[in-house]
PDB file of N, CA, C and O in Angstrom:
ATOM      1  N   MET A   1     -37.920  -3.650  -8.290  1.00  0.00           N
ATOM      2  CA  MET A   1     -38.645  -5.004  -8.322  1.00  0.00           C
ATOM      3  C   MET A   1     -40.114  -4.705  -8.575  1.00  0.00           C
ATOM      4  O   MET A   1     -40.742  -5.412  -9.363  1.00  0.00           O
ATOM      5  N   GLU A   2     -40.706  -3.664  -7.924  1.00  0.00           N
ATOM      6  CA  GLU A   2     -42.197  -3.335  -8.160  1.00  0.00           C
ATOM      7  C   GLU A   2     -42.447  -3.132  -9.682  1.00  0.00           C
ATOM      8  O   GLU A   2     -43.477  -3.552 -10.210  1.00  0.00           O
ATOM      9  N   ILE A   3     -41.507  -2.495 -10.348  1.00  0.00           N
ATOM     10  CA  ILE A   3     -41.713  -2.158 -11.710  1.00  0.00           C
ATOM     11  C   ILE A   3     -41.873  -3.401 -12.490  1.00  0.00           C
ATOM     12  O   ILE A   3     -42.804  -3.513 -13.288  1.00  0.00           O
ATOM     13  N   VAL A   4     -40.901  -4.456 -12.274  1.00  0.00           N
ATOM     14  CA  VAL A   4     -41.002  -5.735 -13.048  1.00  0.00           C
ATOM     15  C   VAL A   4     -42.289  -6.457 -12.632  1.00  0.00           C
ATOM     16  O   VAL A   4     -42.997  -6.961 -13.504  1.00  0.00           O
ATOM     17  N   LEU A   5     -42.614  -6.525 -11.364  1.00  0.00           N
ATOM     18  CA  LEU A   5     -43.882  -7.191 -11.050  1.00  0.00           C
ATOM     19  C   LEU A   5     -45.025  -6.556 -11.520  1.00  0.00           C
ATOM     20  O   LEU A   5     -45.993  -7.260 -11.811  1.00  0.00           O
ATOM     21  N   SER A   6     -45.087  -5.290 -11.653  1.00  0.00           N
ATOM     22  CA  SER A   6     -46.172  -4.640 -12.293  1.00  0.00           C
ATOM     23  C   SER A   6     -46.298  -4.923 -13.703  1.00  0.00           C
ATOM     24  O   SER A   6     -47.400  -5.194 -14.181  1.00  0.00           O
ATOM     25  N   PHE A   7     -45.156  -4.876 -14.466  1.00  0.00           N
ATOM     26  CA  PHE A   7     -45.107  -5.246 -15.822  1.00  0.00           C
ATOM     27  C   PHE A   7     -45.640  -6.693 -16.148  1.00  0.00           C
ATOM     28  O   PHE A   7     -46.248  -6.976 -17.180  1.00  0.00           O
ATOM     29  N   LYS A   8     -45.334  -7.566 -15.139  1.00  0.00           N
ATOM     30  CA  LYS A   8     -45.722  -9.006 -15.373  1.00  0.00           C
ATOM     31  C   LYS A   8     -47.122  -9.282 -14.739  1.00  0.00           C
ATOM     32  O   LYS A   8     -47.587 -10.420 -14.683  1.00  0.00           O
ATOM     33  N   ASN A   9     -47.789  -8.140 -14.247  1.00  0.00           N
ATOM     34  CA  ASN A   9     -49.175  -8.162 -13.722  1.00  0.00           C
ATOM     35  C   ASN A   9     -49.101  -9.118 -12.481  1.00  0.00           C
ATOM     36  O   ASN A   9     -49.956  -9.987 -12.313  1.00  0.00           O
ATOM     37  N   LYS A  10     -48.143  -8.948 -11.691  1.00  0.00           N
ATOM     38  CA  LYS A  10     -47.971  -9.757 -10.579  1.00  0.00           C
ATOM     39  C   LYS A  10     -47.852  -8.951  -9.237  1.00  0.00           C
ATOM     40  O   LYS A  10     -47.684  -9.559  -8.179  1.00  0.00           O
ATOM     41  N   LEU A  11     -47.935  -7.656  -9.278  1.00  0.00           N
ATOM     42  CA  LEU A  11     -47.725  -6.785  -8.103  1.00  0.00           C
ATOM     43  C   LEU A  11     -48.679  -7.012  -7.146  1.00  0.00           C
ATOM     44  O   LEU A  11     -48.330  -6.820  -5.981  1.00  0.00           O
ATOM     45  N   GLY A  12     -49.905  -7.408  -7.379  1.00  0.00           N
ATOM     46  CA  GLY A  12     -51.022  -7.712  -6.452  1.00  0.00           C
ATOM     47  C   GLY A  12     -50.613  -8.796  -5.468  1.00  0.00           C
ATOM     48  O   GLY A  12     -51.107  -8.832  -4.342  1.00  0.00           O
ATOM     49  N   PHE A  13     -49.719  -9.672  -5.883  1.00  0.00           N
ATOM     50  CA  PHE A  13     -49.239 -10.793  -4.974  1.00  0.00           C
ATOM     51  C   PHE A  13     -48.515 -10.178  -3.881  1.00  0.00           C
ATOM     52  O   PHE A  13     -48.758 -10.541  -2.731  1.00  0.00           O
ATOM     53  N   VAL A  14     -47.611  -9.244  -4.130  1.00  0.00           N
ATOM     54  CA  VAL A  14     -46.670  -8.717  -3.004  1.00  0.00           C
ATOM     55  C   VAL A  14     -47.431  -7.692  -2.092  1.00  0.00           C
ATOM     56  O   VAL A  14     -47.152  -7.527  -0.904  1.00  0.00           O
ATOM     57  N   LEU A  15     -48.383  -7.045  -2.740  1.00  0.00           N
ATOM     58  CA  LEU A  15     -49.100  -5.914  -2.070  1.00  0.00           C
ATOM     59  C   LEU A  15     -50.343  -6.382  -1.306  1.00  0.00           C
ATOM     60  O   LEU A  15     -50.945  -5.630  -0.539  1.00  0.00           O
ATOM     61  N   GLY A  16     -50.707  -7.646  -1.540  1.00  0.00           N
ATOM     62  CA  GLY A  16     -51.846  -8.308  -0.961  1.00  0.00           C
ATOM     63  C   GLY A  16     -53.173  -8.043  -1.626  1.00  0.00           C
ATOM     64  O   GLY A  16     -54.197  -8.427  -1.060  1.00  0.00           O
ATOM     65  N   PHE A  17     -53.232  -7.439  -2.741  1.00  0.00           N
ATOM     66  CA  PHE A  17     -54.446  -7.273  -3.465  1.00  0.00           C
ATOM     67  C   PHE A  17     -54.971  -8.611  -4.112  1.00  0.00           C
ATOM     68  O   PHE A  17     -56.179  -8.829  -4.204  1.00  0.00           O
ATOM     69  N   CYS A  18     -54.071  -9.446  -4.530  1.00  0.00           N
ATOM     70  CA  CYS A  18     -54.388 -10.651  -5.185  1.00  0.00           C
ATOM     71  C   CYS A  18     -54.401 -11.705  -4.114  1.00  0.00           C
ATOM     72  O   CYS A  18     -53.337 -12.174  -3.710  1.00  0.00           O
ATOM     73  N   THR A  19     -55.590 -12.107  -3.624  1.00  0.00           N
ATOM     74  CA  THR A  19     -55.677 -13.047  -2.568  1.00  0.00           C
ATOM     75  C   THR A  19     -56.114 -14.413  -3.092  1.00  0.00           C
ATOM     76  O   THR A  19     -56.807 -14.517  -4.104  1.00  0.00           O
ATOM     77  N   ARG A  20     -55.696 -15.449  -2.383  1.00  0.00           N
ATOM     78  CA  ARG A  20     -56.025 -16.830  -2.767  1.00  0.00           C
ATOM     79  C   ARG A  20     -57.565 -17.086  -2.835  1.00  0.00           C
ATOM     80  O   ARG A  20     -58.257 -16.690  -1.897  1.00  0.00           O
ATOM     81  N   PRO A  21     -58.088 -17.672  -3.804  1.00  0.00           N
ATOM     82  CA  PRO A  21     -59.479 -17.968  -3.903  1.00  0.00           C
ATOM     83  C   PRO A  21     -59.781 -19.180  -2.948  1.00  0.00           C
ATOM     84  O   PRO A  21     -58.897 -20.012  -2.741  1.00  0.00           O
ATOM     85  N   SER A  22     -60.914 -19.278  -2.413  1.00  0.00           N
ATOM     86  CA  SER A  22     -61.320 -20.432  -1.518  1.00  0.00           C
ATOM     87  C   SER A  22     -61.319 -21.585  -2.423  1.00  0.00           C
ATOM     88  O   SER A  22     -61.530 -21.498  -3.632  1.00  0.00           O
ATOM     89  N   ARG A  23     -61.066 -22.700  -1.770  1.00  0.00           N
ATOM     90  CA  ARG A  23     -60.843 -24.003  -2.411  1.00  0.00           C
ATOM     91  C   ARG A  23     -62.118 -24.778  -2.399  1.00  0.00           C
ATOM     92  O   ARG A  23     -62.170 -25.814  -1.735  1.00  0.00           O
ATOM     93  N   THR A  24     -63.123 -24.374  -3.061  1.00  0.00           N
ATOM     94  CA  THR A  24     -64.389 -25.161  -3.269  1.00  0.00           C
ATOM     95  C   THR A  24     -64.211 -26.014  -4.500  1.00  0.00           C
ATOM     96  O   THR A  24     -63.260 -25.858  -5.267  1.00  0.00           O
ATOM     97  N   SER A  25     -65.152 -26.921  -4.666  1.00  0.00           N
ATOM     98  CA  SER A  25     -65.017 -27.893  -5.860  1.00  0.00           C
ATOM     99  C   SER A  25     -64.983 -27.176  -7.081  1.00  0.00           C
ATOM    100  O   SER A  25     -64.231 -27.561  -7.976  1.00  0.00           O
ATOM    101  N   ARG A  26     -65.795 -26.059  -7.246  1.00  0.00           N
ATOM    102  CA  ARG A  26     -65.842 -25.259  -8.439  1.00  0.00           C
ATOM    103  C   ARG A  26     -64.646 -24.447  -8.644  1.00  0.00           C
ATOM    104  O   ARG A  26     -64.280 -24.207  -9.795  1.00  0.00           O
ATOM    105  N   MET A  27     -63.963 -23.975  -7.573  1.00  0.00           N
ATOM    106  CA  MET A  27     -62.827 -23.031  -7.757  1.00  0.00           C
ATOM    107  C   MET A  27     -61.432 -23.688  -7.521  1.00  0.00           C
ATOM    108  O   MET A  27     -60.402 -23.021  -7.417  1.00  0.00           O
ATOM    109  N   ALA A  28     -61.480 -25.029  -7.447  1.00  0.00           N
ATOM    110  CA  ALA A  28     -60.166 -25.646  -7.130  1.00  0.00           C
ATOM    111  C   ALA A  28     -59.118 -25.295  -8.191  1.00  0.00           C
ATOM    112  O   ALA A  28     -57.960 -25.050  -7.854  1.00  0.00           O
ATOM    113  N   SER A  29     -59.496 -25.268  -9.415  1.00  0.00           N
ATOM    114  CA  SER A  29     -58.526 -24.904 -10.534  1.00  0.00           C
ATOM    115  C   SER A  29     -57.965 -23.482 -10.298  1.00  0.00           C
ATOM    116  O   SER A  29     -56.763 -23.255 -10.440  1.00  0.00           O
ATOM    117  N   SER A  30     -58.810 -22.570  -9.954  1.00  0.00           N
ATOM    118  CA  SER A  30     -58.459 -21.151  -9.694  1.00  0.00           C
ATOM    119  C   SER A  30     -57.556 -21.069  -8.541  1.00  0.00           C
ATOM    120  O   SER A  30     -56.648 -20.238  -8.522  1.00  0.00           O
ATOM    121  N   ALA A  31     -57.768 -21.911  -7.557  1.00  0.00           N
ATOM    122  CA  ALA A  31     -56.794 -21.953  -6.305  1.00  0.00           C
ATOM    123  C   ALA A  31     -55.535 -22.528  -6.717  1.00  0.00           C
ATOM    124  O   ALA A  31     -54.518 -21.985  -6.284  1.00  0.00           O
ATOM    125  N   ASP A  32     -55.409 -23.624  -7.546  1.00  0.00           N
ATOM    126  CA  ASP A  32     -54.183 -24.105  -7.955  1.00  0.00           C
ATOM    127  C   ASP A  32     -53.499 -23.172  -8.823  1.00  0.00           C
ATOM    128  O   ASP A  32     -52.274 -23.089  -8.725  1.00  0.00           O
ATOM    129  N   GLN A  33     -54.146 -22.433  -9.688  1.00  0.00           N
ATOM    130  CA  GLN A  33     -53.458 -21.501 -10.628  1.00  0.00           C
ATOM    131  C   GLN A  33     -52.833 -20.374  -9.751  1.00  0.00           C
ATOM    132  O   GLN A  33     -51.709 -19.925  -9.975  1.00  0.00           O
ATOM    133  N   TRP A  34     -53.633 -19.950  -8.739  1.00  0.00           N
ATOM    134  CA  TRP A  34     -53.090 -18.820  -7.817  1.00  0.00           C
ATOM    135  C   TRP A  34     -51.855 -19.366  -7.156  1.00  0.00           C
ATOM    136  O   TRP A  34     -50.849 -18.661  -7.083  1.00  0.00           O
ATOM    137  N   ASP A  35     -51.883 -20.664  -6.639  1.00  0.00           N
ATOM    138  CA  ASP A  35     -50.705 -21.192  -5.966  1.00  0.00           C
ATOM    139  C   ASP A  35     -49.479 -21.270  -6.804  1.00  0.00           C
ATOM    140  O   ASP A  35     -48.357 -21.056  -6.343  1.00  0.00           O
ATOM    141  N   ARG A  36     -49.733 -21.605  -8.140  1.00  0.00           N
ATOM    142  CA  ARG A  36     -48.657 -21.702  -9.010  1.00  0.00           C
ATOM    143  C   ARG A  36     -48.051 -20.406  -9.276  1.00  0.00           C
ATOM    144  O   ARG A  36     -46.822 -20.348  -9.317  1.00  0.00           O
ATOM    145  N   CYS A  37     -48.768 -19.329  -9.469  1.00  0.00           N
ATOM    146  CA  CYS A  37     -48.397 -17.951  -9.738  1.00  0.00           C
ATOM    147  C   CYS A  37     -47.647 -17.477  -8.476  1.00  0.00           C
ATOM    148  O   CYS A  37     -46.536 -16.953  -8.553  1.00  0.00           O
ATOM    149  N   ASP A  38     -48.298 -17.683  -7.305  1.00  0.00           N
ATOM    150  CA  ASP A  38     -47.646 -17.207  -5.995  1.00  0.00           C
ATOM    151  C   ASP A  38     -46.174 -17.850  -5.888  1.00  0.00           C
ATOM    152  O   ASP A  38     -45.200 -17.156  -5.598  1.00  0.00           O
ATOM    153  N   LYS A  39     -46.095 -19.118  -6.123  1.00  0.00           N
ATOM    154  CA  LYS A  39     -44.780 -19.752  -5.963  1.00  0.00           C
ATOM    155  C   LYS A  39     -43.834 -19.236  -7.012  1.00  0.00           C
ATOM    156  O   LYS A  39     -42.644 -19.122  -6.718  1.00  0.00           O
ATOM    157  N   MET A  40     -44.252 -18.926  -8.169  1.00  0.00           N
ATOM    158  CA  MET A  40     -43.426 -18.347  -9.203  1.00  0.00           C
ATOM    159  C   MET A  40     -42.854 -16.971  -8.794  1.00  0.00           C
ATOM    160  O   MET A  40     -41.691 -16.659  -9.053  1.00  0.00           O
ATOM    161  N   VAL A  41     -43.720 -16.162  -8.144  1.00  0.00           N
ATOM    162  CA  VAL A  41     -43.189 -14.832  -7.749  1.00  0.00           C
ATOM    163  C   VAL A  41     -42.350 -15.002  -6.531  1.00  0.00           C
ATOM    164  O   VAL A  41     -41.406 -14.224  -6.393  1.00  0.00           O
ATOM    165  N   ILE A  42     -42.575 -15.947  -5.598  1.00  0.00           N
ATOM    166  CA  ILE A  42     -41.680 -16.207  -4.495  1.00  0.00           C
ATOM    167  C   ILE A  42     -40.236 -16.525  -5.100  1.00  0.00           C
ATOM    168  O   ILE A  42     -39.220 -16.015  -4.627  1.00  0.00           O
ATOM    169  N   SER A  43     -40.223 -17.362  -6.123  1.00  0.00           N
ATOM    170  CA  SER A  43     -38.855 -17.755  -6.680  1.00  0.00           C
ATOM    171  C   SER A  43     -38.200 -16.531  -7.285  1.00  0.00           C
ATOM    172  O   SER A  43     -36.991 -16.374  -7.116  1.00  0.00           O
ATOM    173  N   TRP A  44     -38.915 -15.645  -7.982  1.00  0.00           N
ATOM    174  CA  TRP A  44     -38.396 -14.439  -8.530  1.00  0.00           C
ATOM    175  C   TRP A  44     -37.679 -13.553  -7.331  1.00  0.00           C
ATOM    176  O   TRP A  44     -36.524 -13.132  -7.404  1.00  0.00           O
ATOM    177  N   LEU A  45     -38.469 -13.369  -6.342  1.00  0.00           N
ATOM    178  CA  LEU A  45     -38.093 -12.509  -5.192  1.00  0.00           C
ATOM    179  C   LEU A  45     -36.819 -13.156  -4.546  1.00  0.00           C
ATOM    180  O   LEU A  45     -35.795 -12.500  -4.354  1.00  0.00           O
ATOM    181  N   ILE A  46     -36.940 -14.465  -4.227  1.00  0.00           N
ATOM    182  CA  ILE A  46     -35.682 -15.087  -3.524  1.00  0.00           C
ATOM    183  C   ILE A  46     -34.514 -15.125  -4.453  1.00  0.00           C
ATOM    184  O   ILE A  46     -33.395 -15.127  -3.941  1.00  0.00           O
ATOM    185  N   ASN A  47     -34.630 -15.157  -5.789  1.00  0.00           N
ATOM    186  CA  ASN A  47     -33.491 -15.284  -6.619  1.00  0.00           C
ATOM    187  C   ASN A  47     -32.974 -13.835  -6.954  1.00  0.00           C
ATOM    188  O   ASN A  47     -31.924 -13.712  -7.583  1.00  0.00           O
ATOM    189  N   SER A  48     -33.622 -12.845  -6.584  1.00  0.00           N
ATOM    190  CA  SER A  48     -33.293 -11.431  -6.872  1.00  0.00           C
ATOM    191  C   SER A  48     -32.575 -10.774  -5.708  1.00  0.00           C
ATOM    192  O   SER A  48     -32.190  -9.612  -5.840  1.00  0.00           O
ATOM    193  N   VAL A  49     -32.366 -11.439  -4.570  1.00  0.00           N
ATOM    194  CA  VAL A  49     -31.685 -10.907  -3.447  1.00  0.00           C
ATOM    195  C   VAL A  49     -30.409 -11.833  -3.208  1.00  0.00           C
ATOM    196  O   VAL A  49     -30.284 -12.930  -3.754  1.00  0.00           O
ATOM    197  N   ILE A  50     -29.482 -11.281  -2.340  1.00  0.00           N
ATOM    198  CA  ILE A  50     -28.264 -12.100  -2.128  1.00  0.00           C
ATOM    199  C   ILE A  50     -28.698 -13.407  -1.374  1.00  0.00           C
ATOM    200  O   ILE A  50     -29.781 -13.477  -0.792  1.00  0.00           O
ATOM    201  N   LYS A  51     -27.820 -14.409  -1.416  1.00  0.00           N
ATOM    202  CA  LYS A  51     -28.160 -15.733  -0.946  1.00  0.00           C
ATOM    203  C   LYS A  51     -28.626 -15.806   0.471  1.00  0.00           C
ATOM    204  O   LYS A  51     -29.618 -16.472   0.766  1.00  0.00           O
ATOM    205  N   ASP A  52     -27.902 -15.103   1.401  1.00  0.00           N
ATOM    206  CA  ASP A  52     -28.238 -15.104   2.746  1.00  0.00           C
ATOM    207  C   ASP A  52     -29.669 -14.632   3.092  1.00  0.00           C
ATOM    208  O   ASP A  52     -30.366 -15.159   3.959  1.00  0.00           O
ATOM    209  N   ILE A  53     -30.049 -13.535   2.287  1.00  0.00           N
ATOM    210  CA  ILE A  53     -31.266 -13.086   2.623  1.00  0.00           C
ATOM    211  C   ILE A  53     -32.350 -13.932   1.969  1.00  0.00           C
ATOM    212  O   ILE A  53     -33.429 -14.055   2.550  1.00  0.00           O
ATOM    213  N   GLY A  54     -32.126 -14.538   0.767  1.00  0.00           N
ATOM    214  CA  GLY A  54     -33.074 -15.369   0.058  1.00  0.00           C
ATOM    215  C   GLY A  54     -33.307 -16.685   0.946  1.00  0.00           C
ATOM    216  O   GLY A  54     -34.411 -17.224   1.025  1.00  0.00           O
ATOM    217  N   GLN A  55     -32.310 -17.087   1.519  1.00  0.00           N
ATOM    218  CA  GLN A  55     -32.458 -18.432   2.413  1.00  0.00           C
ATOM    219  C   GLN A  55     -33.364 -18.200   3.538  1.00  0.00           C
ATOM    220  O   GLN A  55     -34.140 -19.076   3.920  1.00  0.00           O
ATOM    221  N   SER A  56     -33.282 -16.939   4.127  1.00  0.00           N
ATOM    222  CA  SER A  56     -34.208 -16.678   5.209  1.00  0.00           C
ATOM    223  C   SER A  56     -35.694 -16.754   4.864  1.00  0.00           C
ATOM    224  O   SER A  56     -36.543 -17.009   5.717  1.00  0.00           O
ATOM    225  N   SER A  57     -35.988 -16.509   3.514  1.00  0.00           N
ATOM    226  CA  SER A  57     -37.313 -16.504   2.995  1.00  0.00           C
ATOM    227  C   SER A  57     -37.838 -17.774   2.546  1.00  0.00           C
ATOM    228  O   SER A  57     -39.031 -17.868   2.259  1.00  0.00           O
ATOM    229  N   LEU A  58     -36.970 -18.861   2.452  1.00  0.00           N
ATOM    230  CA  LEU A  58     -37.412 -20.113   1.892  1.00  0.00           C
ATOM    231  C   LEU A  58     -38.604 -20.844   2.456  1.00  0.00           C
ATOM    232  O   LEU A  58     -39.264 -21.617   1.762  1.00  0.00           O
ATOM    233  N   PHE A  59     -38.879 -20.586   3.753  1.00  0.00           N
ATOM    234  CA  PHE A  59     -40.097 -21.212   4.439  1.00  0.00           C
ATOM    235  C   PHE A  59     -41.272 -20.293   4.464  1.00  0.00           C
ATOM    236  O   PHE A  59     -42.234 -20.612   5.162  1.00  0.00           O
ATOM    237  N   SER A  60     -41.294 -19.208   3.789  1.00  0.00           N
ATOM    238  CA  SER A  60     -42.432 -18.289   3.841  1.00  0.00           C
ATOM    239  C   SER A  60     -43.601 -18.973   2.963  1.00  0.00           C
ATOM    240  O   SER A  60     -43.397 -19.654   1.959  1.00  0.00           O
ATOM    241  N   VAL A  61     -44.812 -18.684   3.497  1.00  0.00           N
ATOM    242  CA  VAL A  61     -45.976 -19.388   2.851  1.00  0.00           C
ATOM    243  C   VAL A  61     -46.404 -18.639   1.616  1.00  0.00           C
ATOM    244  O   VAL A  61     -46.737 -19.275   0.616  1.00  0.00           O
ATOM    245  N   THR A  62     -46.413 -17.439   1.628  1.00  0.00           N
ATOM    246  CA  THR A  62     -47.037 -16.612   0.468  1.00  0.00           C
ATOM    247  C   THR A  62     -45.913 -15.563   0.036  1.00  0.00           C
ATOM    248  O   THR A  62     -44.961 -15.245   0.749  1.00  0.00           O
ATOM    249  N   THR A  63     -46.159 -15.108  -1.163  1.00  0.00           N
ATOM    250  CA  THR A  63     -45.365 -13.984  -1.710  1.00  0.00           C
ATOM    251  C   THR A  63     -45.347 -12.794  -0.742  1.00  0.00           C
ATOM    252  O   THR A  63     -44.311 -12.212  -0.419  1.00  0.00           O
ATOM    253  N   ARG A  64     -46.585 -12.476  -0.302  1.00  0.00           N
ATOM    254  CA  ARG A  64     -46.764 -11.356   0.617  1.00  0.00           C
ATOM    255  C   ARG A  64     -45.739 -11.508   1.921  1.00  0.00           C
ATOM    256  O   ARG A  64     -45.092 -10.555   2.355  1.00  0.00           O
ATOM    257  N   ASP A  65     -45.696 -12.680   2.409  1.00  0.00           N
ATOM    258  CA  ASP A  65     -44.857 -13.049   3.500  1.00  0.00           C
ATOM    259  C   ASP A  65     -43.446 -12.740   3.181  1.00  0.00           C
ATOM    260  O   ASP A  65     -42.794 -12.083   3.993  1.00  0.00           O
ATOM    261  N   VAL A  66     -42.894 -13.160   2.044  1.00  0.00           N
ATOM    262  CA  VAL A  66     -41.584 -12.799   1.622  1.00  0.00           C
ATOM    263  C   VAL A  66     -41.310 -11.451   1.361  1.00  0.00           C
ATOM    264  O   VAL A  66     -40.224 -10.982   1.702  1.00  0.00           O
ATOM    265  N   TRP A  67     -42.220 -10.717   0.758  1.00  0.00           N
ATOM    266  CA  TRP A  67     -42.198  -9.319   0.543  1.00  0.00           C
ATOM    267  C   TRP A  67     -41.916  -8.537   1.837  1.00  0.00           C
ATOM    268  O   TRP A  67     -41.001  -7.716   1.899  1.00  0.00           O
ATOM    269  N   LEU A  68     -42.716  -8.811   2.846  1.00  0.00           N
ATOM    270  CA  LEU A  68     -42.683  -8.231   4.089  1.00  0.00           C
ATOM    271  C   LEU A  68     -41.358  -8.563   4.792  1.00  0.00           C
ATOM    272  O   LEU A  68     -40.818  -7.703   5.488  1.00  0.00           O
ATOM    273  N   GLN A  69     -40.875  -9.651   4.650  1.00  0.00           N
ATOM    274  CA  GLN A  69     -39.541  -9.958   5.264  1.00  0.00           C
ATOM    275  C   GLN A  69     -38.373  -9.190   4.501  1.00  0.00           C
ATOM    276  O   GLN A  69     -37.350  -8.886   5.115  1.00  0.00           O
ATOM    277  N   LEU A  70     -38.537  -8.881   3.159  1.00  0.00           N
ATOM    278  CA  LEU A  70     -37.516  -8.182   2.514  1.00  0.00           C
ATOM    279  C   LEU A  70     -37.509  -6.706   2.631  1.00  0.00           C
ATOM    280  O   LEU A  70     -36.512  -6.050   2.329  1.00  0.00           O
ATOM    281  N   GLU A  71     -38.701  -6.129   3.103  1.00  0.00           N
ATOM    282  CA  GLU A  71     -38.659  -4.744   3.231  1.00  0.00           C
ATOM    283  C   GLU A  71     -37.797  -4.167   4.383  1.00  0.00           C
ATOM    284  O   GLU A  71     -37.720  -2.949   4.546  1.00  0.00           O
TER     285      GLU A  71
END
């Protein structure tokens, strides 16, 4: 999974390097974009594991949270 995330330039989401920008009026679109990417990576992770494990991660807030649960 790390290889795929690295290829898609999303590995920072699971390793914690890519943090959410603060939500100021100037940075609102950056925060929204980060949220969309984070949710996309969460869906990849949840869909790549068996159903029982994926369901336990449904209420995680960030990709990093899901990743730590799956380790």
